[in-house]
C-alpha positions as CSV (number, residue, x, y, z in Angstrom):
1,M,92.5,88.7,83.6
2,T,90.3,91.9,84.9
3,A,90.9,94.1,88.3
4,A,87.3,92.4,89.1
5,Q,89.3,89.5,89.6
6,L,92.0,90.4,91.6
7,P,91.4,90.7,95.2
8,P,91.7,95.0,96.7
9,V,95.1,95.0,97.4
10,A,95.5,97.6,101.0
11,P,97.4,100.9,100.1
12,E,100.2,100.8,102.1
13,V,101.0,97.5,100.4
14,T,100.8,98.4,96.8
15,A,102.9,101.5,98.1
16,T,105.8,99.6,100.2
17,L,106.0,97.1,97.1
18,V,106.9,100.0,94.5
19,E,109.1,101.6,96.9
20,D,111.3,98.5,96.9
21,L,111.9,98.1,93.8
22,S,114.8,99.7,92.0
23,P,114.8,102.7,89.3
24,R,115.4,100.5,86.5
25,L,112.4,98.0,87.3
26,R,110.4,101.1,88.0
27,K,110.3,102.8,84.5
28,R,109.5,99.0,83.5
29,L,106.5,99.0,85.8
30,D,103.8,100.4,83.2
31,A,104.6,97.7,80.9
32,A,104.4,94.7,83.5
33,V,100.9,95.9,84.6
34,T,99.8,95.9,81.3
35,K,101.3,92.6,80.4
36,L,100.1,90.9,83.9
37,A,96.8,92.0,82.7
38,A,96.1,89.7,80.1
39,R,97.6,86.9,81.9
40,P,94.6,84.3,83.7
41,T,94.1,83.7,86.5
42,H,92.2,81.3,89.3
43,R,90.9,81.0,92.3
44,D,91.2,78.7,95.2
45,G,89.2,80.0,98.3
46,D,91.2,83.0,99.8
47,T,93.9,82.7,97.2
48,V,93.9,83.6,93.6
49,T,96.6,82.7,91.2
50,V,98.1,84.5,88.2
51,A,99.8,82.4,85.5
52,V,102.8,84.8,84.8
53,D,104.3,82.4,82.5
54,D,104.0,78.7,81.2
55,D,106.4,77.6,84.7
56,T,105.6,80.4,87.2
57,E,102.6,81.7,89.3
58,L,102.1,84.5,91.5
59,R,100.0,84.3,94.5
60,L,97.7,87.1,95.9
61,H,96.4,85.6,99.6
62,A,93.7,87.5,100.8
63,P,92.0,86.5,104.0
64,G,88.9,88.4,104.7
65,G,88.9,89.7,100.9
66,V,91.7,92.2,101.2
67,V,95.5,91.4,100.8
68,A,96.5,93.2,104.0
69,T,100.4,92.5,104.0
70,V,103.6,92.5,101.7
71,D,103.8,88.9,102.1
72,A,100.5,88.1,101.0
73,I,102.2,88.2,97.3
74,T,104.4,86.0,96.8
75,C,105.9,84.7,93.5
76,G,107.8,81.5,92.1
77,C,110.2,83.4,90.2
78,L,114.0,83.5,90.3
79,L,113.9,87.4,90.9
80,A,111.5,87.1,94.1
81,P,110.6,88.2,96.1
82,A,112.6,91.3,94.9
83,C,110.8,90.7,91.2
84,L,108.5,93.0,89.3
85,H,105.9,90.7,89.3
86,R,104.9,91.8,92.7
87,A,104.6,94.9,92.7
88,A,102.7,94.3,89.3
89,A,100.0,92.4,90.5
90,A,99.5,95.3,93.7
91,C,98.3,98.2,91.2
92,A,96.6,95.9,89.0
93,A,94.2,95.1,91.7
94,P,91.4,97.4,92.7
95,A,92.9,99.5,95.7
96,A,91.4,98.5,98.8
97,D,88.6,100.6,101.0
98,P,89.8,101.8,104.1
99,P,88.6,100.1,107.1
100,S,85.5,101.3,109.0
101,E,86.5,100.9,112.6
102,P,89.5,103.3,114.1
103,V,92.9,102.3,113.4
104,P,94.7,100.7,116.3
105,D,98.3,102.7,115.3
106,A,96.7,105.8,115.0
107,A,97.9,108.6,117.6
108,P,95.4,108.5,120.7
109,E,95.5,111.6,120.7
110,L,94.0,112.0,117.4
111,A,91.1,109.9,117.9
112,S,88.8,112.2,119.5
113,A,89.7,115.0,117.5
114,A,88.3,113.0,114.3
115,D,85.4,112.2,115.8
116,P,83.9,115.5,117.7
117,T,81.3,113.2,119.6
118,L,83.5,111.1,121.4
119,E,84.5,112.6,124.7
120,P,88.4,113.4,124.7
121,T,89.9,111.5,126.8
122,R,93.5,113.3,126.9
123,A,94.7,116.8,125.9
124,T,95.2,118.3,122.1
125,P,98.7,117.8,120.9
126,Q,98.5,121.7,121.5
127,Q,97.6,121.4,125.2
128,P,100.0,118.6,126.4
129,A,98.4,116.1,128.8
130,P,100.0,117.2,132.6
131,D,102.0,113.9,134.5
132,P,100.6,113.4,137.8
133,A,103.6,112.0,139.1
134,A,105.7,115.2,138.5
135,Q,103.3,117.4,140.5
136,P,103.3,117.7,144.3
137,A,101.0,115.2,145.6
138,T,98.9,118.1,148.0
139,T,98.3,120.1,144.7
140,P,96.0,118.5,142.2
141,P,96.9,118.1,138.5
142,D,94.5,121.1,137.2
143,S,94.9,123.6,140.2
144,T,96.7,126.5,141.0
145,P,98.5,126.4,144.5
146,L,98.1,128.9,147.1
147,T,101.2,130.9,147.9
148,T,101.7,132.3,150.9
149,T,102.9,135.5,152.5
150,P,106.3,134.7,154.6
151,H,106.0,134.8,158.2
152,A,102.3,134.3,157.6
153,T,100.6,132.5,160.7
154,D,97.4,130.6,161.5
155,S,95.8,134.4,162.3
156,T,96.4,135.4,159.0
157,P,92.9,135.9,157.6
158,A,91.8,133.9,154.9
159,T,91.7,136.5,152.3
160,S,95.1,137.0,152.3
161,A,95.2,134.0,149.4
162,P,95.5,135.7,145.9
163,A,91.7,134.8,144.0
164,P,91.9,132.2,141.6
165,A,92.4,133.3,137.8
166,P,90.0,133.3,135.8
167,A,89.8,130.1,133.6
168,P,91.5,130.9,130.2
169,T,89.8,130.9,126.9
170,S,90.4,127.9,124.8
171,A,91.3,129.0,121.5
172,P,89.9,127.1,118.4
173,E,91.4,123.7,117.6
174,E,94.2,123.4,114.9
175,A,95.4,121.2,112.8
176,S,98.7,119.1,114.5
177,P,101.8,119.1,113.3
178,A,101.5,115.5,112.0
179,Q,98.3,116.5,110.4
180,R,99.7,119.2,108.4
181,E,102.6,117.1,107.3
182,A,100.4,114.2,105.8
183,A,98.0,117.0,104.3
184,A,101.2,118.2,102.6
185,G,102.1,115.0,101.5
186,L,98.6,114.6,99.5
187,W,99.2,118.1,98.1
188,S,102.6,117.3,96.6
189,A,101.0,113.9,95.0
190,G,97.9,115.4,93.9
191,A,100.1,118.3,92.2
192,A,102.7,115.8,90.7
193,V,99.5,114.1,89.3
194,L,98.3,117.1,87.6
195,E,101.2,118.1,86.4
196,A,102.0,114.8,84.6
197,G,98.3,113.9,83.5
198,V,96.4,110.5,83.1
199,D,99.2,109.6,80.3
200,G,102.2,110.5,82.4
201,A,100.8,109.4,86.1
202,G,101.9,106.0,86.5
203,A,102.0,103.0,88.8
204,V,104.9,105.1,90.5
205,A,102.9,108.2,90.7
206,Q,99.8,106.6,92.2
207,A,101.9,104.6,94.6
208,A,103.0,108.2,95.7
209,L,99.1,108.8,96.6
210,L,98.4,105.3,98.1
211,R,101.3,106.5,100.5
212,A,99.9,109.8,101.2
213,A,96.9,108.4,101.4
214,H,97.6,105.9,104.2
215,T,99.3,108.1,106.1
216,A,96.5,110.8,105.9
217,R,94.4,107.7,107.4
218,L,96.7,107.0,110.2
219,R,96.6,110.7,111.0
220,Q,92.8,110.6,111.4
221,L,92.5,112.5,108.0
222,P,90.2,110.4,106.1
223,R,88.3,112.6,104.4
224,A,91.4,113.3,102.4
225,A,92.8,110.0,102.6
226,S,89.4,108.6,101.0
227,A,89.8,111.4,97.9
228,A,93.1,110.2,97.1
229,L,91.7,106.8,96.7
230,S,89.2,107.7,94.1
231,V,92.2,109.6,92.3
232,V,93.8,106.6,92.0
233,T,90.8,104.7,91.3
234,L,89.6,107.0,88.4
235,L,93.5,107.3,87.1
236,R,93.6,103.3,86.6
237,A,90.3,103.3,84.6
238,A,91.4,106.2,82.6
239,R,94.8,104.5,81.8
240,A,92.8,101.0,81.2
241,G,89.9,102.7,78.9
242,D,86.9,102.0,81.1
243,P,83.8,102.9,79.4
244,S,82.2,104.1,82.8
245,Y,85.1,106.9,82.9
246,R,84.5,110.3,82.4
247,T,87.1,113.1,82.7
248,A,84.6,115.0,84.9
249,D,84.6,112.5,87.5
250,L,88.8,112.7,87.9
251,V,88.3,116.6,87.8
252,T,85.8,116.6,90.9
253,A,88.2,113.8,93.1
254,L,91.4,115.9,92.5
255,A,90.0,119.2,93.3
256,E,88.6,117.1,96.2
257,L,92.3,115.8,97.2
258,L,93.9,119.3,96.6
259,G,91.1,121.2,98.3
260,T,90.7,119.1,101.8
261,A,94.8,119.1,101.6
262,H,95.0,122.6,101.5
263,R,92.2,123.3,103.7
264,V,93.7,121.0,106.7
265,G,96.5,123.6,107.3
266,T,93.9,126.6,107.7
267,A,90.5,125.2,109.4
268,T,90.0,125.4,112.7
269,G,87.3,124.5,115.1
270,A,83.8,123.1,113.6
271,E,85.8,123.6,110.1
272,L,88.4,121.4,110.6
273,A,86.1,118.5,111.9
274,A,84.4,118.7,108.4
275,V,88.2,118.9,106.5
276,R,89.4,115.8,108.9
277,G,85.5,113.9,107.5
278,R,84.9,110.8,109.6
279,A,85.6,107.3,109.1
280,R,83.5,105.1,106.3
281,R,80.5,104.2,108.9
282,P,78.9,101.3,109.4
283,Y,75.0,100.5,109.7
284,S,73.5,102.6,112.7
285,P,70.8,101.5,114.7
286,D,67.7,103.6,114.4
287,G,64.9,102.1,116.5
288,S,61.5,101.7,114.6
289,L,60.3,103.0,111.4
290,R,57.0,103.1,109.7
291,L,58.1,103.0,106.1
292,Y,55.9,103.8,103.0
293,G,57.1,103.1,99.5
294,L,57.3,105.4,96.7
295,F,58.9,104.1,93.6
296,T,61.3,101.5,92.2
297,E,64.4,102.4,90.1
298,P,66.4,100.0,87.9
299,V,70.1,100.1,88.6
300,V,72.4,99.2,85.6
301,T,76.1,100.6,85.9
302,E,78.8,100.4,83.3
303,S,80.6,97.9,85.2
304,G,78.1,95.2,84.1
305,H,76.1,95.2,87.3
306,G,72.2,95.5,87.7
307,G,69.1,95.0,90.1
308,A,66.8,97.6,91.8
309,R,66.2,100.1,93.9
310,T,63.1,100.8,96.1
311,W,62.6,104.6,98.0
312,V,60.6,104.6,100.6
313,A,59.8,107.7,103.3
314,T,59.7,107.2,106.8
315,S,56.5,109.1,108.6
316,D,58.9,112.4,109.3
317,G,60.4,112.7,105.9
318,R,63.3,110.8,105.9
319,F,64.4,108.7,102.7
320,C,65.6,105.1,103.0
321,T,66.5,102.8,100.0
322,V,66.5,98.8,100.2
323,G,68.5,97.6,97.4
324,D,69.6,94.2,95.3
325,V,72.8,94.8,93.2
326,A,74.6,91.8,91.9
327,P,76.6,91.4,88.5
328,G,74.2,90.6,85.6
329,G,73.4,93.9,83.8
330,V,69.5,94.5,82.3
331,G,68.5,91.2,82.5
332,R,69.0,90.9,86.1
333,A,67.2,94.4,87.2
334,L,64.2,93.3,84.9
335,G,64.4,90.0,87.0
336,V,65.1,91.5,90.3
337,A,62.3,93.7,90.3
338,D,60.1,90.8,91.1
339,R,61.8,89.0,93.6
340,T,61.4,89.4,97.5
341,V,63.2,92.0,99.2
342,R,66.1,91.1,101.8
343,L,64.5,93.2,104.9
344,G,63.0,91.0,108.0
345,D,60.0,88.5,107.3
346,T,58.0,90.3,104.5
347,A,57.1,89.1,101.6
348,L,56.7,91.9,99.4
349,T,58.5,92.4,96.5
350,H,60.3,95.4,95.2
351,R,57.8,96.5,92.8
352,E,54.9,95.8,95.8
353,L,57.1,97.6,98.3
354,G,57.0,100.8,96.1
355,R,53.4,101.5,96.5
356,A,53.1,99.7,100.0
357,G,54.3,100.0,103.6
358,L,56.3,98.4,106.1
359,A,56.7,98.1,110.2
360,V,60.5,97.6,110.8
361,A,61.7,97.0,114.2
362,G,65.3,96.9,115.1
363,A,66.2,98.9,111.6
364,T,69.6,99.5,110.7
365,V,70.6,102.6,108.2
366,S,73.9,103.2,106.7
367,P,74.9,107.5,106.3
368,D,73.5,107.4,103.1
369,G,70.0,106.2,104.1
370,R,70.7,102.0,103.2
371,L,68.6,100.0,105.0
372,G,70.1,96.8,106.7
373,A,68.9,93.2,106.7
374,G,70.6,92.3,109.3
375,R,69.3,89.1,111.8
376,G,67.9,91.5,114.3
377,V,65.8,93.5,111.7
378,K,62.3,92.6,112.3
379,A,59.7,94.0,109.3
380,V,56.4,93.2,108.4
381,T,54.0,94.4,105.8
382,A,51.9,97.3,106.4
383,R,49.3,99.7,104.3
384,G,51.3,102.5,102.3
385,A,49.9,105.8,101.5
386,A,49.0,107.1,97.7
387,W,50.8,110.5,96.7
388,T,47.9,112.4,97.7
389,E,48.0,111.2,101.0
390,P,49.6,111.6,104.2
391,P,52.4,111.7,104.8
392,L,53.7,111.6,101.1
393,A,51.6,114.9,100.0
394,A,54.0,116.7,101.8
395,L,56.6,116.0,99.8
396,W,55.0,117.6,96.8
397,E,54.0,120.7,98.7
398,T,57.2,122.4,99.1
399,P,58.0,124.9,96.3
400,P,59.9,123.9,93.4
401,A,62.6,126.0,94.1
402,E,63.0,124.7,97.2
403,Q,63.5,121.3,96.5
404,A,66.1,122.3,93.8
405,A,68.1,123.5,96.1
406,R,68.2,120.8,98.6
407,A,68.7,118.3,95.9
408,L,72.0,120.8,94.5
409,R,73.5,120.8,97.7
410,S,73.1,116.9,98.1
411,V,74.1,116.7,94.5
412,S,77.3,119.1,94.5
413,R,80.8,118.1,93.7
414,Y,82.6,119.2,96.9
415,A,79.5,118.8,99.4
416,E,80.4,118.1,103.3
417,P,80.7,115.2,104.4
418,D,77.3,113.4,106.2
419,G,75.7,116.7,104.4
420,G,72.8,114.8,104.0
421,G,69.5,114.7,101.9
422,S,68.3,113.4,98.7
423,D,68.3,114.4,95.0
424,L,65.0,113.7,93.8
425,L,62.5,116.2,92.9
426,F,58.7,116.0,93.7
427,L,56.9,118.3,91.6
428,D,53.0,118.6,89.7
429,V,54.0,119.5,86.2
430,G,51.9,119.7,83.1
431,L,53.3,118.3,79.9
432,L,53.6,120.8,76.8
433,G,55.1,118.5,74.3
434,A,58.6,116.9,73.1
435,V,61.9,119.4,72.8
436,R,64.6,118.4,70.5
437,E,68.3,118.8,71.3
438,S,71.9,118.1,70.2
439,G,71.4,115.3,72.3
440,G,68.2,113.4,71.6
441,A,65.0,114.7,72.6
442,C,63.4,115.5,75.9
443,L,60.0,116.1,77.2
444,L,58.9,119.9,78.1
445,A,56.6,120.2,81.1
446,R,55.4,123.4,83.3
447,C,55.7,123.1,87.1
448,D,53.0,123.8,88.8
449,G,54.2,127.6,90.4
450,G,57.7,126.8,88.6
451,P,59.9,127.0,85.9
452,L,59.8,125.0,82.6
453,V,61.3,121.7,83.4
454,R,62.6,119.5,80.7
455,L,62.2,115.5,81.3
456,T,64.9,113.3,80.1
457,V,65.7,109.5,80.3
458,A,67.1,107.9,83.7
459,D,68.9,104.9,81.2
460,D,68.6,104.8,77.6
461,D,69.1,100.4,77.4
462,P,66.1,99.6,75.0
463,G,65.7,96.7,77.8
464,L,64.2,98.8,80.1
465,A,60.7,101.1,79.7
466,H,62.4,104.6,80.2
467,R,62.7,105.6,76.5
468,D,59.5,104.2,75.6
469,N,57.5,105.6,78.3
470,L,58.8,109.5,77.6
471,M,57.8,109.1,74.0
472,L,54.6,108.2,74.6
473,L,54.0,110.6,77.4
474,A,55.1,113.5,75.0
475,T,51.9,112.6,72.4
476,A,49.8,113.9,75.2
477,P,50.1,117.6,75.6
478,G,48.0,119.3,78.2
479,M,48.0,116.3,80.7
480,R,48.7,117.1,84.3
481,L,50.9,114.3,86.2
482,R,52.6,114.3,89.5
483,I,56.2,112.9,88.8
484,I,59.2,112.2,91.0
485,G,62.6,113.0,89.1
486,R,66.1,113.2,90.0
487,L,68.2,116.3,89.7
488,V,70.6,117.3,86.8
489,P,72.7,120.2,87.3
490,A,72.5,122.3,84.6
491,Q,71.9,126.4,83.5
492,H,68.2,125.5,83.2
493,P,65.7,123.1,85.2
494,R,66.1,119.5,84.2
495,L,65.4,116.0,85.7
496,T,65.5,112.1,85.0
497,L,62.1,111.2,85.2
498,L,61.8,108.0,87.2
499,A,58.1,107.5,88.4
500,C,54.8,109.7,87.8
501,S,51.2,109.5,88.7
502,H,48.8,106.8,86.4
503,P,47.3,108.9,83.7
504,T,44.1,107.8,84.5
505,G,44.7,108.9,88.4
506,E,44.9,105.0,89.8
507,G,48.2,104.1,91.2
508,T,51.3,105.1,90.1
509,V,54.1,104.3,87.3
510,D,57.6,103.1,87.7
511,L,59.0,104.3,84.5
512,G,61.9,101.6,84.3
513,F,60.0,99.1,84.8
514,D,56.2,99.4,83.7
515,R,55.0,100.3,80.5
516,L,52.5,102.1,79.4
517,R,49.9,101.8,76.4
518,R,48.1,104.2,74.6
519,A,45.0,103.4,75.5
520,D,46.3,104.5,79.0
521,L,46.5,108.0,77.8
522,P,43.4,110.6,77.8
523,G,42.2,112.6,75.3
524,P,44.0,115.6,74.4
525,G,43.9,117.6,77.7
526,A,43.3,121.6,78.0
527,P,46.3,124.2,76.8
528,V,48.9,124.9,79.0
529,H,49.7,128.3,79.0
530,A,53.8,128.7,78.4
531,A,56.2,129.7,76.6
532,P,56.3,128.0,73.4
533,P,59.5,124.9,73.4
534,G,62.7,126.1,72.8
535,S,65.8,126.7,73.6
536,P,66.5,127.1,77.5
537,G,67.7,130.6,77.2
538,A,71.4,132.3,76.6
539,E,74.0,129.9,78.3
540,S,76.8,131.6,80.2
541,P,80.1,131.1,78.7
542,L,81.4,129.6,81.8
543,H,82.4,126.4,80.0
544,L,85.2,128.2,78.1
545,L,87.1,128.2,82.0
546,E,85.8,124.3,82.5
547,R,86.8,123.1,79.2
548,R,90.8,124.6,80.4
549,V,90.2,122.5,83.7
550,E,88.9,119.8,82.1
551,Q,92.1,119.5,78.8
552,T,94.6,119.9,81.9
553,V,93.6,116.4,83.7
554,P,94.5,114.1,81.0
555,A,97.8,115.6,79.3
556,G,99.0,117.5,81.9
557,R,100.0,121.3,82.6
558,A,102.3,121.3,79.6
559,A,99.7,120.3,77.0
560,L,97.9,123.3,78.8
561,G,100.9,125.7,78.7
562,L,101.2,125.1,74.5
563,L,97.4,127.0,74.0
564,G,99.0,130.4,73.4
565,D,97.1,133.4,73.4
566,V,93.5,132.9,75.6
567,T,92.3,137.0,75.3
568,A,89.8,136.3,72.8
569,E,88.2,133.8,75.3
570,A,88.9,135.8,78.4
571,R,87.2,138.6,76.7
572,R,83.8,136.7,76.6
573,L,83.7,135.6,79.8
574,R,84.1,138.9,80.8
575,H,81.2,140.1,78.6
576,G,78.7,137.4,80.2
577,G,79.4,139.1,83.4
578,L,81.8,137.0,84.5
579,P,85.2,138.5,85.5
580,T,86.9,136.5,87.9
581,A,86.6,133.3,85.5
582,A,88.1,135.7,83.1
583,G,91.0,136.4,85.4
584,L,91.6,132.9,86.4
585,L,91.9,131.7,83.0
586,T,94.2,134.1,82.2
587,A,96.6,133.4,85.4
588,L,96.1,129.6,84.6
589,C,97.3,129.1,81.2
590,A,99.8,132.0,82.0
591,S,101.6,129.3,85.1
592,A,101.1,126.5,82.4
593,A,103.5,128.2,80.0
594,Q,105.8,129.4,82.8
595,R,108.9,128.4,82.6
596,E,112.5,129.6,83.9
597,R,115.5,128.7,82.9
598,D,118.9,129.4,84.7
599,L,121.9,131.3,84.0
600,F,123.3,128.7,81.7
601,G,119.7,128.4,79.7
602,R,118.9,124.8,81.2
603,L,114.7,124.7,82.2
604,L,114.8,124.8,86.2
605,P,112.1,122.3,87.8
606,A,108.4,123.6,87.1
607,D,106.2,125.4,90.0
608,T,104.3,122.3,90.3
609,D,102.5,123.7,93.6
610,G,101.8,127.5,92.4
611,F,100.4,125.8,88.9
612,A,98.3,123.2,90.9
613,T,96.8,126.0,92.9
614,H,95.8,128.0,89.9
615,W,94.1,124.8,89.0
616,L,92.5,124.1,91.7
617,A,91.1,127.7,92.0
618,A,89.7,127.8,88.5
619,A,88.1,124.2,89.3
620,R,86.7,125.3,92.0
621,Y,85.2,128.6,90.6
622,S,83.4,126.8,87.6
623,A,81.8,124.2,90.1
624,A,80.7,127.2,92.6
625,V,79.2,129.5,89.5
626,A,77.6,126.5,87.8
627,E,76.0,125.3,90.9
628,S,75.0,129.2,91.5
629,L,73.3,128.9,87.9
630,C,71.3,126.1,88.5
631,A,70.1,127.3,91.1
632,A,69.1,130.5,90.1
633,A,67.0,128.6,87.2
634,W,65.0,127.3,89.7
635,G,63.9,130.2,91.1
636,P,60.9,132.3,89.9
637,G,62.6,134.8,87.6
638,P,65.1,134.5,85.0
639,G,68.3,132.8,85.7
640,N,71.3,135.4,87.1
641,L,73.8,134.5,84.7
642,T,76.4,136.2,86.8
643,E,78.9,135.0,89.1
644,S,78.1,134.0,92.4
645,P,80.2,136.1,95.5
646,T,80.6,132.5,96.8
647,G,82.4,131.4,94.1
648,A,84.5,134.2,93.5
649,A,85.1,134.3,97.8
650,T,86.6,131.0,96.9
651,A,88.6,131.5,93.6
652,S,90.3,134.7,95.3
653,R,91.1,133.3,98.6
654,L,92.6,130.2,96.8
655,A,94.4,131.9,94.5
656,G,95.7,134.1,97.3
657,T,97.8,131.8,98.2
658,V,100.0,131.0,95.4
659,S,102.0,134.0,96.7
660,R,102.2,132.7,99.8
661,R,103.6,129.6,98.7
């Protein structure tokens, strides 16, 4: 049995089942989850049955695809319903995504606060709504009652009444006490995971995170709740040995969780609205769209899914995608490229749409740009545009540095929600040849009006054409191409190459599907004046801090505390122009090693909050400096290998909270 074979379980269901276990059974929960994962399953409609043993069956009933109540998980053993099997099944199943509609049992006054576009219907918690029944009938609810002088008569001038006081200026909105309490619960659960590391963050710690996420969702903190669910998902992938798991992803998710929980208590106004976030939104109407195809790329995931995604642009420069991804791997990706797109009545395939156009009426678009294919969507084939014709030609007119800055905001680890944008870059380049790196060879090119850029393959799978096409292009130095690539954040300009103009000048090439031939390449082109291929330049010592931040996540605080003296690493950071990084590294390791004892020599509980704050400051700082170095590398001049003021300010603000906690 795999997690994918079980239906998603609501976070509050898993948390409740784990909380109801006795302390003795909680100690056995992780072993029970591992044992249950090896048992066979059977699906019958909305019910999945797991054979616990030869005589006992466990059933998960998921109407609508989600196990939404505790009673929906039943077990046939003698100890049910207080058995270990029900909690183990909930922990083995994937966590269900939060609903896109408003939560019915959430506080009404928080609904409008979570969505600034909604008109508030009652006062915020800081300004309780007045009760009309408790006020005199002659006084309007929001008016100031007029005062009269004793013995006043009808002849009293009207000016005897005092002038109404000016309307008070409303203070910036702050988080409610309930939201602060929910954020504190998220912080504590996240700090406990960081303290224990992946190896120690078992089902009980994950259940605490799920409970905190559910509470945050009820308190209208969807961004923090989503971050907590991401941490749980990545923890389970790490503990299960999932090949798609990356430690950097868990570092980002943990820092997003802790950072968002921390900001709830300090943010006000517009910043608070961004910290709260928005609930997951479905497709929204976008009227009529005129779309122009750009290219089609294969999609192959580590989980075994495969398909194709076609990128199109609107007449005003927005990007949308039409995708078809399902279980099937590379074989399905190659087959889907020649299937008809699921959009209206068009008969275009994905490959054809990448070079043609569409006129869409009743279009629906998701927040990340995916086009919906509902019944009300009408689409017909229309004329496309070449990359050298309007409106597509304008995409290549933006300077590379501006494109990189826009793409960097899109791929930022801690980008604000609904930031929009795309990670695609549109460049005119001259090829220089292949460059060998530690991870393999890449293609070096010179951007028109920009720096040297390294072009790498988007997918190394031999079934796709990426690798062969890149190596063939590397044999034609001097050739000029118009390319589309995806930004790879690094300390030097780097892209994954997705599509390019055909070397003959006729049409375009989807480098994941179309295979170039040597006959397509022209003869030796004019030499491109550029620096000889070599190393990208002096590397920043920032990796010394990034390495310690990542080491904390798998093994926890105790492992980092055993490192000993880090004076040499701090000295290298200072010599590299990163004094803030040196201070953060020293403080992080000192906090990890700090354990105080009482008068009898017994160890006192560790300061998990203080260590989590130091770690969060280091994680956010290193990410900010890495993005600053990436943006500087795309600039017209040499990159500045010193720390960014923004990153230093962020780190100082976070580290300054340690003394206040």
